[in-house]
C-alpha positions in Angstrom: -11.5 5.2 -7.8 -12.0 7.9 -5.7 -10.1 9.3 -2.5 -11.1 9.7 1.6 -10.9 13.5 1.3 -12.6 15.6 3.5 -11.1 19.2 3.1 -13.8 21.0 1.3 -12.8 24.5 0.2 -13.9 27.2 -2.1 -11.1 27.3 -4.2 -11.6 23.4 -4.4 -14.7 23.6 -6.4 -15.9 22.2 -9.7 -15.6 24.1 -12.7 -19.1 23.4 -13.2 -20.6 24.2 -9.9 -20.3 27.0 -7.8 -21.4 28.3 -4.7 -23.7 30.9 -3.1 -22.1 33.4 -1.7 -25.9 33.5 0.6 -27.0 31.0 0.8 -23.5 29.2 0.6 -25.8 26.7 -1.6 -24.3 24.4 -4.5 -25.4 25.4 -7.8 -24.4 24.6 -11.6 -22.6 27.4 -13.5 -22.6 26.3 -17.5 -19.5 27.5 -19.2 -17.4 27.4 -21.6 -15.3 24.5 -19.5 -18.0 23.1 -18.6 -19.1 22.1 -21.7 -15.8 21.2 -23.1 -15.0 19.0 -20.0 -18.2 17.2 -20.7 -17.6 16.5 -24.3 -14.4 15.2 -23.0 -15.3 12.8 -20.7 -18.0 11.9 -23.0 -16.8 11.2 -25.2 -14.0 8.9 -22.8 -17.3 6.6 -21.6 -18.2 6.2 -25.0 -14.6 4.7 -26.8 -14.4 2.2 -23.4 -17.5 0.7 -24.0 -17.7 0.9 -27.5 -13.3 -0.4 -27.2 -14.6 -3.3 -24.5 -17.7 -3.9 -26.5 -16.0 -5.8 -28.9 -13.1 -7.7 -27.0 -16.9 -8.9 -24.9 -18.3 -10.2 -28.6 -16.1 -11.7 -30.2 -14.6 -13.6 -27.5 -18.4 -14.7 -26.9 -19.3 -14.8 -30.4 -16.2 -17.4 -31.7 -15.8 -20.1 -30.7 -11.4 -20.2 -31.5 -11.4 -17.5 -28.8 -12.6 -19.5 -26.1 -9.6 -19.6 -24.2 -8.8 -19.7 -21.0 -6.5 -16.0 -21.9 -8.9 -14.8 -23.5 -11.6 -15.8 -20.1 -9.9 -13.6 -18.2 -9.2 -11.0 -20.9 -13.7 -11.0 -20.8 -13.5 -10.7 -17.5 -11.4 -7.3 -17.1 -13.5 -6.3 -20.7 -16.9 -7.4 -18.7 -15.2 -4.8 -15.5 -14.2 -1.6 -17.8 -17.6 -1.4 -20.1 -19.0 -1.2 -16.7 -16.4 1.7 -16.1 -17.6 3.0 -19.3 -21.3 2.8 -18.7 -21.3 3.7 -15.1 -18.6 4.6 -13.2 -17.6 7.5 -16.5 -21.0 9.1 -16.8 -21.5 8.9 -13.0 -18.0 10.5 -12.1 -19.4 13.6 -14.6 -22.8 14.2 -12.9 -21.3 14.1 -9.6 -17.4 14.1 -9.0 -15.5 14.7 -6.2 -16.1 18.2 -5.4 -19.8 18.1 -5.5 -19.7 14.4 -3.5 -17.9 16.5 -0.4 -21.9 19.3 -0.6 -23.8 16.5 -1.3 -22.9 13.7 1.0 -26.6 11.6 -0.2 -26.9 8.3 -1.8 -26.1 8.4 -5.4 -21.9 9.8 -4.1 -21.8 6.4 -1.8 -23.6 4.2 -4.8 -21.1 5.9 -7.2 -17.8 5.7 -4.9 -18.8 1.8 -4.3 -19.0 1.4 -8.3 -16.0 3.1 -8.7 -13.8 1.5 -6.0 -15.2 -2.4 -6.5 -14.9 -2.0 -10.9 -11.7 0.3 -10.7 -10.2 -3.0 -8.0 -11.5 -6.1 -10.0 -9.5 -4.3 -13.9 -6.5 -4.0 -11.7 -6.6 -7.9 -10.7 -7.9 -8.6 -13.6 -4.7 -7.6 -15.2 -2.5 -9.2 -12.5 -4.1 -12.1 -13.7 -3.9 -11.6 -16.6 0.5 -11.8 -16.4 -0.2 -14.7 -13.9 -1.6 -16.6 -17.0 1.6 -15.9 -18.9 4.0 -16.5 -16.7 2.6 -20.2 -16.9 2.1 -20.5 -20.4 5.7 -19.1 -20.6 8.0 -20.7 -18.8 5.8 -23.7 -17.4 4.3 -24.9 -20.7 4.6 -28.5 -20.4 1.9 -28.3 -17.5 -0.3 -25.0 -18.6 -3.0 -26.7 -20.1 -4.2 -29.1 -17.6 -4.7 -27.1 -14.7 -5.6 -23.8 -17.1 -9.3 -24.3 -16.8 -9.3 -24.3 -13.0 -7.1 -21.9 -12.9 -8.7 -19.7 -15.3 -11.8 -20.4 -12.8 -10.6 -19.5 -9.3 -9.3 -16.7 -10.6 -11.8 -15.3 -11.8 -13.8 -14.8 -8.8 -11.0 -14.2 -6.8 -10.5 -10.7 -8.8 -14.2 -10.2 -8.5 -14.4 -11.1 -4.9 -10.9 -9.6 -3.2 -12.9 -6.2 -5.8 -16.3 -6.8 -3.3 -14.5 -6.9 0.0 -11.9 -3.8 -0.7 -15.4 -1.7 -0.9 -16.4 -3.0 1.7 -13.5 -2.4 5.1 -14.1 0.9 2.6 -17.4 1.9 3.3 -17.1 0.3 7.5 -14.1 2.8 7.4 -16.0 5.3 5.6 -18.9 5.1 7.7 -16.5 5.2 11.5 -14.5 8.0 10.4 -17.5 10.2 10.1 -18.3 9.5 13.5 -14.5 10.4 14.7 -14.1 14.3 16.0 -10.8 13.9 14.7 -9.3 11.1 12.3 -9.8 8.1 13.8 -6.5 5.8 13.1 -8.1 2.4 12.4 -10.2 3.9 10.0 -7.1 5.5 7.9 -5.1 2.4 8.6 -8.3 0.8 6.4 -9.3 3.7 3.8 -5.7 5.0 3.1 -3.5 2.0 3.3 -4.8 -0.8 3.3 -6.8 -0.6 0.5 -4.7 0.5 -2.3 -2.2 -2.1 -1.4 -4.6 -4.5 -1.8 -5.8 -2.9 -5.0 -3.2 -1.3 -6.4 0.3 -2.3 -4.6 0.3 -5.5 -4.3 -0.9 -5.9 -7.6 1.6 -4.4 -9.5 4.6 -5.8 -7.0 2.8 -9.5 -8.7 3.0 -8.0 -12.3 6.0 -6.7 -12.2 7.6 -9.6 -11.0 5.7 -11.9 -13.0 6.8 -9.7 -16.2 10.4 -9.2 -15.7 10.6 -13.3 -15.1 8.6 -13.7 -18.5 11.2 -12.3 -20.2 14.5 -13.4 -18.6 13.2 -16.5 -19.6 11.9 -15.2 -23.6 15.3 -14.4 -23.4 16.8 -17.7 -22.0 14.0 -18.8 -25.0 16.0 -16.8 -27.8 19.6 -17.6 -27.2 18.7 -21.3 -26.4 16.5 -21.4 -30.2 19.2 -18.9 -31.2 22.4 -21.3 -31.4 20.6 -24.5 -32.9 19.4 -22.6 -35.3 21.4 -20.5 -39.0 22.2 -17.0 -39.1 19.0 -16.2 -40.8 16.5 -17.8 -37.9 17.9 -16.1 -35.5 17.3 -12.7 -37.1 14.1 -13.7 -36.2 14.2 -15.2 -33.2 15.8 -11.6 -32.0 13.3 -9.6 -33.9 10.8 -12.2 -32.3 12.4 -10.4 -28.5 12.5 -7.7 -29.7 8.5 -7.5 -30.2 8.1 -9.4 -27.0 10.7 -6.7 -24.9 8.4 -3.5 -27.0 4.5 -5.3 -25.7 5.7 -6.3 -22.4 6.9 -2.6 -21.7 3.6 -0.9 -23.3 1.2 -3.3 -20.5 3.2 -2.4 -17.5 3.7 1.5 -19.2 0.4 2.5 -19.6 -0.6 1.1 -16.9 1.7 2.2 -13.8 1.3 6.0 -15.9 -2.5 5.6 -15.3 -2.7 4.7 -11.8 0.6 5.1 -9.9 0.0 9.0 -9.7 -3.3 8.8 -8.7 -2.4 6.1 -5.6 -0.2 7.7 -4.8 -1.7 10.4 -4.1 -4.5 9.4 -1.7 -1.7 7.1 0.0 0.2 10.2 1.5 -3.2 12.6 1.9 -3.9 11.6 4.8 0.2 12.5 5.6 -0.3 15.7 4.7 0.0 19.0 6.0 -0.8 20.7 3.9 -3.8 18.8 1.6 -4.3 18.2 -2.1 -6.2 20.0 -4.4 -8.9 18.2 -5.7 -9.1 19.7 -8.9 -5.6 17.5 -9.0 -6.9 14.1 -7.2 -10.0 14.8 -9.5 -7.5 14.9 -12.7 -5.5 12.1 -11.2 -8.4 10.2 -10.7 -9.9 10.5 -14.5 -6.5 9.7 -16.1 -6.8 6.1 -13.9 -10.2 5.9 -15.2 -8.7 6.0 -18.6 -6.6 2.1 -18.5 -10.3 1.2 -19.0 -10.6 2.7 -22.7 -6.8 1.8 -22.7 -7.0 -2.1 -22.1 -8.8 -3.0 -25.5 -6.3 -1.3 -27.9 -3.4 -3.0 -25.7 -4.9 -7.0 -25.0 -6.9 -7.1 -28.4 -6.3 -4.2 -30.6 -2.3 -5.4 -30.8 -3.5 -9.5 -31.4 -4.2 -10.2 -36.1 -7.3 -12.1 -34.9 -8.9 -9.7 -32.2 -8.2 -7.2 -34.8 -10.0 -9.7 -37.4 -12.5 -10.4 -35.1 -13.4 -6.2 -34.8 -13.9 -5.9 -38.6 -16.3 -8.5 -39.2 -18.5 -7.1 -36.6 -17.9 -3.5 -37.7 -19.3 -4.3 -40.8 -21.8 -6.7 -40.2 -20.4 -9.0 -41.5 -20.8 -11.5 -38.3 -24.8 -11.1 -38.7 -24.8 -12.5 -42.1 -25.7 -16.5 -42.7 -24.2 -16.8 -46.1 -20.8 -15.1 -44.1 -20.9 -17.6 -41.7 -18.6 -20.8 -42.5 -16.3 -18.4 -44.2 -15.9 -15.4 -41.1 -15.3 -18.4 -39.1 -12.5 -20.0 -41.3 -11.2 -17.1 -42.0 -11.3 -16.6 -37.8 -10.1 -20.3 -37.7 -7.4 -19.6 -39.4 -6.4 -16.4 -37.6 -6.1 -18.9 -34.7 -3.1 -21.0 -35.7 -1.0 -17.1 -35.7 -1.7 -17.2 -31.8 1.2 -17.0 -29.8 1.5 -17.9 -26.2 
C-alpha cells in the first residue's frame, strides 16, 4: 500500500533510476544494487504466488478441507496471491519514487491494486480471528450460523477494501486541485484510510486473541483439575502451543504492517519529510506479509502440509492413488482442532 507522499527530491530517487542533469528526465540506471533488488523482490513474488497457490489448490481440491474457517483462509490466499501476481511486480517496475515523476495511468492502477489487496489481506486476517473467537468461545452455537457468518465476512472484507480505495482516489484527485494540502483530503487519505485498513482491524484482532487466550487458559485449568497429572501435563503443553501460535500470528502481522502505517499516518504532520527510500522499504516489509501468511495459517497445520506434499509430488494427478490420497486426508482432518 503506497502512501500519499508528495515530496519530490532528487536524493530520494530509486537505485534503478537517475535524473538527467540537463533535461531533468528520469532515466534507467542499471547497477549492481538494482539487479540485486530485482532478484530479491522477484523471489518474493515467486514465493508469494507459489505458497498461496498451494493453499488455494489444497482447499479447493480436498473436500475434507471445505470448512468455514478454510473458506476464510481461501479468501486470504486469493488476496495474497494477487499481491504476488500484480502488486509486487508492478511495484518493482513502478516504485513510489518513480511514480512521483510519472503520474500516469499505470501508476494510478498500481496504487489502486496496492491499497485494495493490502486492505483485503488485513481484513481477511481480522475475519479469521473473529471466526476463531466463535469457535473457541461459543462452540455450541458455532456450527449453526457459521456458513452465513463466513459469507458475510468475506463479502464485507472485499467491499470495505474497494470502498477504501474509492475514498483514497477521490481524496487524491481533490488534493491535486488544492494549492495547499486540504484538511478533508488529508483526513480521508492519511487518517480514515489507515483507521479502516489497519488500526481498527488490529484492535479487533488483539482484543479477540486476548479473549481466546483467556478462555483457552480457563478451559485448560478446568480440564487439568478434573484429570490425572499426566493428562494435565498434556493440556499444559497444548496451552503453551496455542499461546505460541497466537504470538506468532500477531507478532509477524504487527512487525510487517505497523511501521508502514505509523509512517504514512504521521508523515503529513511532520516538519521533516520522511525519505521515500524509508517509505518504500516499509512498504516492501508490509507486502512480505502476503508471503508469510501461507506459512503461518497453513503450513502450521499437519493436514495442510500433507495436502501440499501430495500436490508438489504430483500424487493428486495419479488416478490409481486418488482414493488413497483422499483417505489420507480424511484421517488427517480428524486431527483438526479449532
